[in-house]
ZABA-999706 format. One line per field, with one value per residue (C-alpha): residue in three letters; residue number from 1; z, y, x. Coordinates in Angstrom, 3 decimals, always signed. Layout:
code: ALA:...
pos: NUM:...
Z: Z:...
Y: Y:...
X: X:...
This chain:
code: MET:ALA:GLU:SER:ASN:ASP:PRO:LEU:THR:GLY:ASP:ILE:ASP:VAL:GLN:LEU:VAL:THR:ASN:ALA:TYR:ILE:TYR:GLY:PHE:PRO:LEU:VAL:PHE:ASN:LEU:LEU:GLN:VAL:LEU:ARG:PHE:THR:THR:ASP:GLY:ILE:GLY:ALA:VAL:PRO:ALA:ALA:ALA:PHE:ASN:THR:PHE:SER:HIS:GLY:ARG:THR:LEU:ALA:GLY:PRO:ASP:ASP:THR:PHE:VAL:THR:ILE:ASN:ASN:ASP:THR:LEU:TYR:SER:MET:ALA:GLN:VAL:ASP:LEU:SER:SER:GLY:PRO:VAL:ALA:LEU:HIS:VAL:PRO:ASP:THR:ALA:GLY:ARG:TYR:TYR:VAL:LEU:GLN:PHE:VAL:ASP:ALA:TRP:THR:ASN:ASN:PHE:ALA:TYR:VAL:GLY:HIS:ARG:ALA:THR:GLY:THR:ALA:ALA:GLY:ASP:TYR:LEU:LEU:VAL:PRO:PRO:ASP:TRP:ASP:GLY:GLU:PRO:ASP:ASP:ASP:ASP:THR:VAL:ILE:ARG:PHE:PRO:THR:THR:VAL:ALA:SER:ILE:VAL:GLY:ARG:TRP:ALA:VAL:ASP:GLY:ASP:THR:ASP:LEU:PRO:ALA:VAL:HIS:ALA:LEU:GLN:ASP:ALA:THR:THR:LEU:THR:PRO:ARG:THR:PRO:ASP:ALA:ALA:PRO:HIS:GLY:LEU:ALA:VAL:PRO:ASP:PRO:GLU:VAL:SER:ASP:ALA:LEU:ALA:PHE:LEU:GLU:ARG:PHE:ARG:VAL:TRP:SER:GLN:GLN:PHE:PRO:PRO:ALA:PRO:ARG:ASP:ALA:ALA:VAL:GLN:ARG:SER:PHE:ALA:GLY:LEU:GLY:VAL:ASN:SER:PRO:ALA:SER:PRO:TYR:VAL:GLY:LEU:PRO:ASP:ASP:ALA:VAL:ALA:ALA:LEU:THR:SER:ALA:LEU:GLU:GLY:ALA:SER:ALA:ARG:LEU:ARG:GLN:ILE:LEU:GLU:SER:GLY:SER:SER:PRO:GLN:VAL:ASN:GLY:TRP:LYS:MET:THR:LEU:HIS:VAL:PHE:ASP:TYR:ASN:LEU:ASP:PHE:PHE:GLU:VAL:GLY:ALA:LEU:ASP:ASP:GLU:ARG:PHE:ARG:ILE:GLU:ASP:PRO:THR:LEU:ARG:TYR:ALA:GLU:ARG:ALA:GLY:ALA:ALA:LEU:GLY:GLY:LEU:TRP:GLY:ASN:HIS:ALA:TYR:GLU:ALA:ALA:TYR:VAL:MET:THR:PHE:VAL:ASP:ASP:HIS:GLY:ASP:GLN:LEU:ASP:GLY:THR:HIS:GLU:TYR:THR:PHE:ARG:LEU:ALA:PRO:PRO:PRO:PRO:VAL:GLY:ALA:PHE:TRP:SER:LEU:THR:MET:TYR:GLY:VAL:PRO:ASP:PHE:PHE:LEU:VAL:ALA:ASN:PRO:ILE:ASN:ARG:TYR:SER:ILE:GLY:ASP:ARG:THR:PRO:ASP:VAL:THR:GLN:ASP:ALA:ASP:GLY:ALA:LEU:THR:ILE:THR:ILE:ALA:HIS:GLN:GLN:PRO:GLU:SER:PRO:ASP:ALA:ASN:TRP:LEU:PRO:SER:PRO:ALA:GLY:ARG:PHE:ARG:PRO:VAL:LEU:ARG:MET:TYR:GLU:PRO:GLY:ASP:GLU:VAL:LEU:ASP:GLY:ARG:TRP:THR:PRO:PRO:ALA:ILE:VAL:ARG:THR:GLU:ARG
pos: 1:2:3:4:5:6:7:8:9:10:11:12:13:14:15:16:17:18:19:20:21:22:23:24:25:26:27:28:29:30:31:32:33:34:35:36:37:38:39:40:41:42:43:44:45:46:47:48:49:50:51:52:53:54:55:56:57:58:59:60:61:62:63:64:65:66:67:68:69:70:71:72:73:74:75:76:77:78:79:80:81:82:83:84:85:86:87:88:89:90:91:92:93:94:95:96:97:98:99:100:101:102:103:104:105:106:107:108:109:110:111:112:113:114:115:116:117:118:119:120:121:122:123:124:125:126:127:128:129:130:131:132:133:134:135:136:137:138:139:140:141:142:143:144:145:146:147:148:149:150:151:152:153:154:155:156:157:158:159:160:161:162:163:164:165:166:167:168:169:170:171:172:173:174:175:176:177:178:179:180:181:182:183:184:185:186:187:188:189:190:191:192:193:194:195:196:197:198:199:200:201:202:203:204:205:206:207:208:209:210:211:212:213:214:215:216:217:218:219:220:221:222:223:224:225:226:227:228:229:230:231:232:233:234:235:236:237:238:239:240:241:242:243:244:245:246:247:248:249:250:251:252:253:254:255:256:257:258:259:260:261:262:263:264:265:266:267:268:269:270:271:272:273:274:275:276:277:278:279:280:281:282:283:284:285:286:287:288:289:290:291:292:293:294:295:296:297:298:299:300:301:302:303:304:305:306:307:308:309:310:311:312:313:314:315:316:317:318:319:320:321:322:323:324:325:326:327:328:329:330:331:332:333:334:335:336:337:338:339:340:341:342:343:344:345:346:347:348:349:350:351:352:353:354:355:356:357:358:359:360:361:362:363:364:365:366:367:368:369:370:371:372:373:374:375:376:377:378:379:380:381:382:383:384:385:386:387:388:389:390:391:392:393:394:395:396:397:398:399:400:401:402:403:404:405:406:407:408:409:410:411:412:413:414:415:416:417:418:419:420:421:422:423:424:425:426:427:428:429:430:431:432:433:434:435:436:437:438:439:440:441:442:443:444:445:446:447:448:449:450
Z: +0.000:-0.886:+1.896:+2.622:+2.090:+5.271:+7.646:+5.525:+5.941:+9.677:+12.251:+10.971:+13.366:+13.292:+14.935:+12.487:+9.608:+11.241:+11.654:+8.068:+6.746:+8.763:+7.654:+4.033:+3.358:+2.322:-0.378:-1.828:-1.665:-3.080:-6.010:-6.908:-7.272:-9.376:-11.699:-11.649:-12.728:-15.603:-16.963:-15.947:-14.534:-11.172:-11.332:-13.494:-14.044:-17.186:-17.451:-18.470:-19.139:-16.735:-16.893:-18.276:-16.576:-16.676:-15.579:-14.097:-15.873:-13.531:-9.696:-8.146:-7.607:-6.388:-9.558:-8.465:-6.344:-4.662:-0.927:+0.648:-2.627:-2.300:-3.966:-3.622:-6.320:-9.765:-9.795:-11.950:-11.373:-12.810:-12.071:-12.460:-13.229:-13.154:-13.959:-17.313:-16.073:-14.883:-15.905:-16.186:-14.637:-15.639:-13.678:-14.916:-13.166:-11.366:-10.443:-6.825:-7.303:-4.741:-6.030:-4.793:-6.455:-3.794:-4.237:-2.778:-2.933:-3.253:+0.546:+0.688:+2.137:+1.229:+0.336:-1.609:-2.346:-5.149:-5.122:-3.287:+0.225:-0.602:-3.597:-4.382:-7.587:-10.081:-13.022:-12.154:-13.465:-11.582:-12.388:-10.904:-10.316:-9.094:-5.802:-7.092:-9.650:-9.656:-12.730:-13.065:-13.473:-15.674:-14.042:-13.413:-12.385:-8.846:-8.191:-6.513:-5.575:-5.386:-2.520:-4.865:-8.662:-8.939:-7.162:-7.572:-8.166:-6.957:-8.005:-6.765:-8.188:-6.458:-8.515:-7.854:-9.674:-13.288:-14.786:-13.310:-15.082:-18.325:-16.424:-14.423:-17.497:-19.099:-16.075:-16.088:-19.725:-19.060:-16.381:-18.153:-17.552:-20.152:-19.802:-20.333:-22.334:-24.280:-26.254:-23.132:-21.790:-18.125:-16.512:-14.703:-11.754:-11.292:-12.056:-9.284:-9.972:-11.728:-10.230:-6.699:-5.580:-5.005:-1.304:-0.933:-3.565:-0.810:+0.310:-3.254:-4.151:-0.898:-1.718:-5.323:-4.682:-1.454:-3.323:-6.248:-3.917:-0.818:+2.344:+4.093:+5.794:+9.213:+8.191:+6.711:+9.944:+10.173:+6.521:+7.400:+10.374:+7.916:+6.490:+7.871:+5.647:+2.438:+1.546:+1.077:-1.146:-4.760:-5.946:-4.915:-1.945:-2.317:-5.298:-4.440:-0.760:+1.073:+1.564:+5.290:+4.894:+2.444:+4.827:+7.796:+5.930:+4.456:+7.930:+9.381:+6.575:+7.062:+10.751:+9.866:+7.560:+10.315:+12.628:+10.103:+10.053:+13.844:+13.597:+11.131:+13.261:+16.576:+15.899:+18.200:+17.167:+19.996:+19.810:+20.414:+20.318:+18.646:+15.827:+15.235:+15.207:+12.493:+12.080:+12.322:+10.492:+7.604:+9.750:+9.241:+6.786:+8.850:+6.096:+2.823:+2.729:-0.602:-1.626:+0.348:+2.812:+6.357:+8.522:+11.672:+15.016:+15.191:+12.177:+13.052:+14.536:+16.188:+17.666:+14.978:+15.992:+15.931:+12.701:+10.922:+12.189:+11.293:+7.857:+7.177:+8.408:+6.451:+3.256:+3.768:+4.849:+2.934:+0.378:-0.942:+1.799:+2.503:+5.627:+8.001:+7.325:+3.709:+4.293:+7.582:+7.489:+10.579:+10.582:+12.821:+12.943:+15.962:+17.133:+20.386:+22.391:+20.826:+18.689:+15.094:+12.610:+10.538:+7.787:+9.794:+11.817:+11.202:+12.607:+12.788:+12.656:+13.834:+13.203:+15.480:+14.187:+10.993:+10.880:+10.356:+7.064:+4.602:+1.606:+2.199:+4.018:+3.431:+5.020:+2.753:+3.141:+2.768:+3.103:+5.385:+5.056:+1.588:+2.240:-1.246:-2.073:-1.772:-4.608:-3.645:-5.328:-5.267:-6.302:-3.287:-1.863:+0.251:+1.682:+2.792:+2.618:-1.202:-1.535:-3.123:-1.362:+2.030:+4.718:+7.850:+11.207:+12.801:+14.909:+11.942:+12.703:+10.005:+10.713:+8.307:+8.376:+7.706:+6.715:+4.211:+3.516:+2.499:+5.602:+6.080:+6.289:+2.816:+4.342:+5.745:+4.522:+3.614:+3.270:+2.188:+3.927:+2.807:+4.185:+6.379:+8.249:+7.220:+8.058:+7.213:+6.763:+7.541:+5.303:+5.955:+3.210:+4.628:+8.150:+10.579:+13.592:+15.715:+14.014:+14.145:+17.823:+18.947:+19.846:+17.258:+17.215:+15.485:+17.541:+17.878:+15.304:+17.112:+16.610:+16.457:+17.938:+20.414
Y: +0.009:+3.404:+5.843:+8.516:+12.154:+13.045:+12.884:+15.731:+18.000:+17.868:+18.928:+18.191:+16.138:+18.262:+15.615:+13.012:+15.234:+15.819:+12.074:+11.386:+14.095:+12.790:+9.256:+10.012:+12.750:+10.511:+8.749:+11.981:+14.016:+11.135:+10.469:+14.174:+13.957:+10.811:+12.724:+15.636:+13.379:+11.812:+15.240:+17.937:+16.076:+16.895:+19.529:+18.242:+14.895:+15.211:+13.862:+10.282:+7.995:+5.148:+2.279:+4.422:+5.662:+9.333:+10.523:+13.689:+14.510:+17.201:+17.511:+19.096:+22.907:+25.605:+25.251:+21.677:+22.536:+19.167:+18.873:+18.106:+16.946:+15.806:+17.312:+14.284:+12.069:+11.918:+10.787:+8.183:+7.862:+5.905:+5.619:+2.027:+0.918:-2.816:-2.779:-4.311:-6.954:-7.439:-5.256:-6.440:-4.324:-4.700:-2.959:-2.798:-3.742:-0.465:-1.877:-0.993:+2.456:+3.371:+3.414:+2.555:+1.946:+2.513:+1.207:+3.324:+2.145:+4.484:+4.901:+5.754:+2.494:+1.660:-2.026:-2.906:-1.817:-2.772:-1.435:-1.249:-2.159:-4.385:-6.535:-5.609:-3.752:-6.691:-6.711:-7.963:-8.779:-8.379:-8.969:-6.456:-7.909:-6.667:-7.806:-10.579:-12.022:-15.774:-16.447:-17.808:-15.627:-16.467:-18.577:-15.584:-13.014:-12.013:-11.187:-7.955:-7.974:-4.490:-3.787:-1.421:-1.576:+1.910:+2.580:+4.775:+3.695:+6.427:+5.814:+7.635:+7.372:+8.632:+11.283:+12.547:+15.935:+16.901:+14.739:+11.717:+12.525:+10.716:+7.380:+7.768:+8.744:+5.419:+3.501:+5.376:+4.600:+0.836:+0.774:-0.317:-1.245:-3.557:-4.365:-8.088:-7.148:-4.048:-3.687:-3.399:+0.175:+0.678:+2.218:+5.190:+6.942:+7.125:+10.580:+12.473:+13.975:+17.310:+18.829:+18.809:+22.225:+22.912:+23.373:+19.749:+18.321:+16.535:+14.512:+13.695:+12.452:+10.549:+8.941:+7.946:+6.826:+4.924:+2.801:+2.318:+1.365:-0.178:+0.161:-2.669:-5.093:-3.870:-0.413:-1.401:-0.711:+2.725:+3.381:+2.338:+4.712:+7.626:+6.589:+9.668:+11.761:+10.016:+8.773:+5.203:+6.142:+4.814:+8.158:+11.587:+12.997:+16.330:+17.690:+19.904:+20.181:+23.205:+26.115:+25.740:+22.203:+23.157:+26.000:+23.666:+21.059:+23.620:+25.089:+21.536:+20.694:+23.946:+23.087:+19.548:+20.948:+23.226:+20.243:+18.396:+21.336:+21.097:+17.342:+17.991:+20.675:+18.966:+15.272:+12.411:+11.937:+12.437:+15.562:+15.630:+18.903:+20.513:+17.794:+15.822:+12.268:+11.242:+7.757:+6.145:+8.404:+6.018:+2.931:+2.889:-0.051:-3.069:-5.416:-5.359:-6.565:-7.461:-7.723:-5.314:-4.190:-5.214:-6.766:-5.803:-4.768:-1.848:-0.310:-0.723:+1.822:-0.402:+2.318:+3.146:+6.794:+7.499:+5.567:+7.639:+10.856:+9.985:+8.849:+12.084:+14.188:+12.243:+12.768:+16.501:+17.056:+14.361:+12.461:+9.335:+9.326:+6.036:+4.011:+4.942:+1.637:+2.753:+6.495:+8.309:+11.864:+14.136:+17.711:+20.839:+24.215:+25.545:+26.584:+25.648:+27.984:+26.556:+29.694:+29.355:+29.251:+32.384:+33.850:+37.085:+35.176:+33.134:+29.554:+26.811:+23.036:+21.096:+17.373:+15.607:+13.003:+13.065:+10.528:+6.879:+5.665:+2.863:+5.125:+8.923:+11.786:+15.438:+18.479:+20.161:+23.594:+24.092:+27.211:+27.333:+26.808:+25.032:+22.956:+23.630:+24.090:+27.755:+29.789:+31.219:+32.956:+29.916:+27.365:+25.282:+23.479:+20.811:+20.034:+16.644:+14.110:+14.173:+18.003:+19.130:+21.519:+21.030:+22.081:+19.969:+21.340:+20.625:+17.816:+16.145:+17.430:+19.232:+22.613:+23.935:+27.681:+28.361:+31.976:+34.055:+36.321:+34.831:+34.341:+36.487:+33.556:+32.186:+28.700:+28.553:+25.536:+27.741:+26.383:+29.370:+29.874:+31.957:+35.432:+34.247:+30.998:+27.714:+24.049:+21.976:+18.200:+15.831:+12.763:+9.576:+7.029:+3.459:+4.770:+2.714:+0.942:+3.794:+6.147:+3.762:+2.824:+6.417:+6.133:+8.788:+11.908:+15.268:+18.244:+21.374:+24.199:+27.007:+30.662:+32.531:+35.795:+36.791
X: +0.017:+1.336:+2.013:-0.509:+0.383:-1.524:+1.493:+3.035:+0.036:+0.012:+2.628:+6.049:+8.295:+11.467:+13.510:+12.382:+13.377:+16.834:+17.299:+16.353:+18.688:+21.634:+20.853:+20.179:+22.718:+25.572:+23.404:+22.042:+25.251:+27.283:+25.007:+24.831:+28.698:+28.257:+25.943:+28.311:+31.098:+29.220:+28.076:+30.646:+33.608:+35.289:+38.073:+40.934:+39.141:+36.917:+33.443:+33.101:+30.091:+29.322:+31.800:+34.608:+37.666:+38.615:+41.997:+43.352:+46.604:+47.767:+47.843:+44.799:+44.710:+42.272:+40.139:+39.232:+36.230:+35.783:+35.806:+39.217:+40.663:+44.303:+47.304:+49.561:+48.370:+46.778:+43.227:+41.590:+37.906:+35.048:+31.341:+30.387:+26.893:+26.379:+22.682:+23.396:+25.839:+29.432:+32.357:+35.943:+38.687:+42.317:+45.185:+48.736:+52.041:+53.149:+56.570:+56.205:+54.691:+52.038:+48.494:+45.065:+41.678:+39.098:+35.503:+32.664:+29.082:+26.033:+25.795:+29.580:+30.740:+34.348:+33.790:+36.964:+40.532:+43.006:+46.521:+49.832:+48.694:+45.732:+46.742:+50.344:+51.508:+51.696:+49.096:+45.717:+42.175:+39.011:+35.341:+33.011:+29.517:+26.166:+24.707:+22.611:+25.049:+25.346:+27.603:+31.090:+34.174:+37.159:+39.840:+42.187:+39.639:+39.071:+35.399:+34.466:+30.747:+29.106:+26.635:+24.736:+24.579:+26.174:+29.373:+32.503:+36.077:+38.430:+42.000:+45.114:+48.543:+51.743:+53.548:+57.104:+56.978:+56.279:+58.952:+57.143:+53.822:+54.400:+55.055:+51.855:+49.856:+50.954:+49.731:+46.478:+45.829:+46.537:+43.810:+40.657:+36.976:+35.349:+31.573:+30.883:+27.786:+28.856:+25.629:+23.490:+23.252:+23.419:+20.264:+21.965:+20.342:+16.558:+15.198:+13.477:+10.030:+10.703:+7.533:+9.100:+10.349:+13.955:+13.245:+12.247:+14.631:+16.668:+13.635:+12.682:+16.180:+16.379:+13.031:+13.980:+17.611:+17.016:+14.559:+16.879:+19.650:+18.312:+20.448:+22.227:+19.660:+20.671:+19.440:+16.081:+14.190:+15.626:+14.712:+11.129:+10.924:+10.951:+7.607:+5.891:+8.172:+7.099:+10.539:+9.326:+6.393:+6.353:+5.168:+6.328:+4.336:+6.084:+4.086:+1.170:+1.722:+0.089:+2.376:+2.503:+3.743:+6.354:+7.448:+7.666:+9.655:+11.906:+12.682:+13.280:+15.683:+17.597:+17.936:+19.132:+21.751:+23.013:+23.094:+25.280:+27.724:+27.946:+28.709:+31.470:+33.161:+32.677:+32.173:+33.072:+36.661:+39.235:+41.344:+45.103:+46.969:+44.050:+44.002:+40.856:+42.099:+39.584:+41.123:+37.721:+35.307:+35.101:+34.520:+30.748:+30.765:+29.833:+28.514:+30.389:+34.004:+35.466:+39.182:+41.384:+38.616:+39.381:+36.672:+38.471:+36.874:+39.404:+37.629:+33.933:+31.522:+28.905:+26.677:+24.088:+23.481:+27.230:+27.677:+25.088:+26.521:+30.067:+29.009:+27.205:+30.069:+32.567:+30.503:+30.335:+33.888:+35.761:+33.688:+35.423:+38.005:+39.873:+39.868:+42.722:+44.529:+44.863:+45.393:+44.870:+43.551:+43.690:+42.662:+42.622:+40.845:+42.824:+46.303:+48.123:+45.865:+42.662:+42.089:+40.751:+43.571:+43.577:+45.794:+46.177:+48.759:+51.926:+52.350:+54.915:+54.267:+57.298:+57.396:+59.925:+59.765:+57.652:+54.848:+55.767:+54.344:+54.698:+54.195:+54.377:+52.847:+51.816:+50.202:+47.639:+45.928:+42.213:+40.052:+37.020:+34.046:+34.265:+37.371:+38.876:+42.534:+43.627:+45.292:+48.707:+51.707:+53.923:+51.329:+52.074:+49.067:+50.704:+54.098:+55.547:+58.263:+58.332:+58.454:+61.743:+64.079:+62.574:+65.040:+65.357:+66.245:+69.720:+68.208:+66.551:+63.067:+60.973:+59.448:+56.706:+55.834:+52.216:+51.450:+49.493:+52.589:+55.891:+58.119:+61.111:+63.493:+64.475:+64.991:+61.402:+59.377:+56.406:+52.925:+50.766:+47.449:+44.452:+43.918:+41.102:+40.216:+41.711:+41.893:+44.979:+44.852:+47.709:+47.567:+49.521:+49.455:+49.791:+50.232:+52.298:+50.859:+52.224:+49.721:+46.852:+47.268:+47.947:+51.676:+52.460:+50.318:+50.825:+52.020:+50.051:+50.316:+52.006:+51.108:+54.445:+53.189:+50.464
């Protein structure tokens, strides 16, 4: 039986709207980026149809308006749609070079990894199959079963400067997707009812896409609990609503959006020296573990309320981020006195010792509130262990100077900041156990004048 529209014409349960928004935001926000990729591309990565890789040929810069994009690697991305059948993936031999292909389902679960840590760097062949597939792979293929028929592959390739770009371009071009049934067109994303107003577009997208891509079985009861908002209805209940109902829903959605911002800026992650130790914000996948994804109690958020909040915050602040065991990301908004980082001041960040990693590390600058890379006169958006001409301290430590204006010392390891507020992110690719268990933590960013 279809849901009645009546619940939407009475008093709106604001808390229910907030809960639905936090729960459904990752799905909606993610699939909007999937659509954006297939139509406009993302930054330096051009648009590509489903089941086709597209490659960034230059490192990301401020024109790449994607939240918390990295400046360490070249991206290779594909939006995969298995509605018309399996797709074969081939990866080349990278001869030891760091790379990762991260698989992210419609609900933003990281469910598989292929690459340096997970599968090694030899050439490999994989068969990507939909949730209900019951066929047989070729003898040499490793099967990767998708939780949802549409999912993203987010590939990252380590690059050591401009002279290294041609070698990485060749590896990108050798990474291919081949549909098993090339004549069958994939279905793509379901289209929301165009009669729904922009103010209620979130609820309509949530309704359509949560039905196209059902959640994990453990979340089915939560999905049903939002029946009073119409998100489980087969037809849109958001067309022709009275003005007072639209106004009430709009107000509730605006409040829910503000609540999500609070979650992102506060969150449940522990803080050390002002850094949010967000080593577990991507640990909300409890159900889908294909090749390279670890089903490990250290990387599981069991509490459902916390899991939904962390999932939403991770989508808003770092969509398509890796699990910490692949790449750990920690971030800070504040200095050593707890004050907001701001380009009107100069700061130092002294690493003694630098983070222990199996691959490499970097510190990247982002503006607030958009979390985009920030334009600067030396075109430096990150600094790390692969940055040329970095000067070490006499004791072997590394001091980074963070400032909007160029520092007076010519030997300063300068990471330019914006004129206003900012949020740096420390990335550690294949972090050591000392990072994951808390024996190594980043020091505070110190303001050099008061």
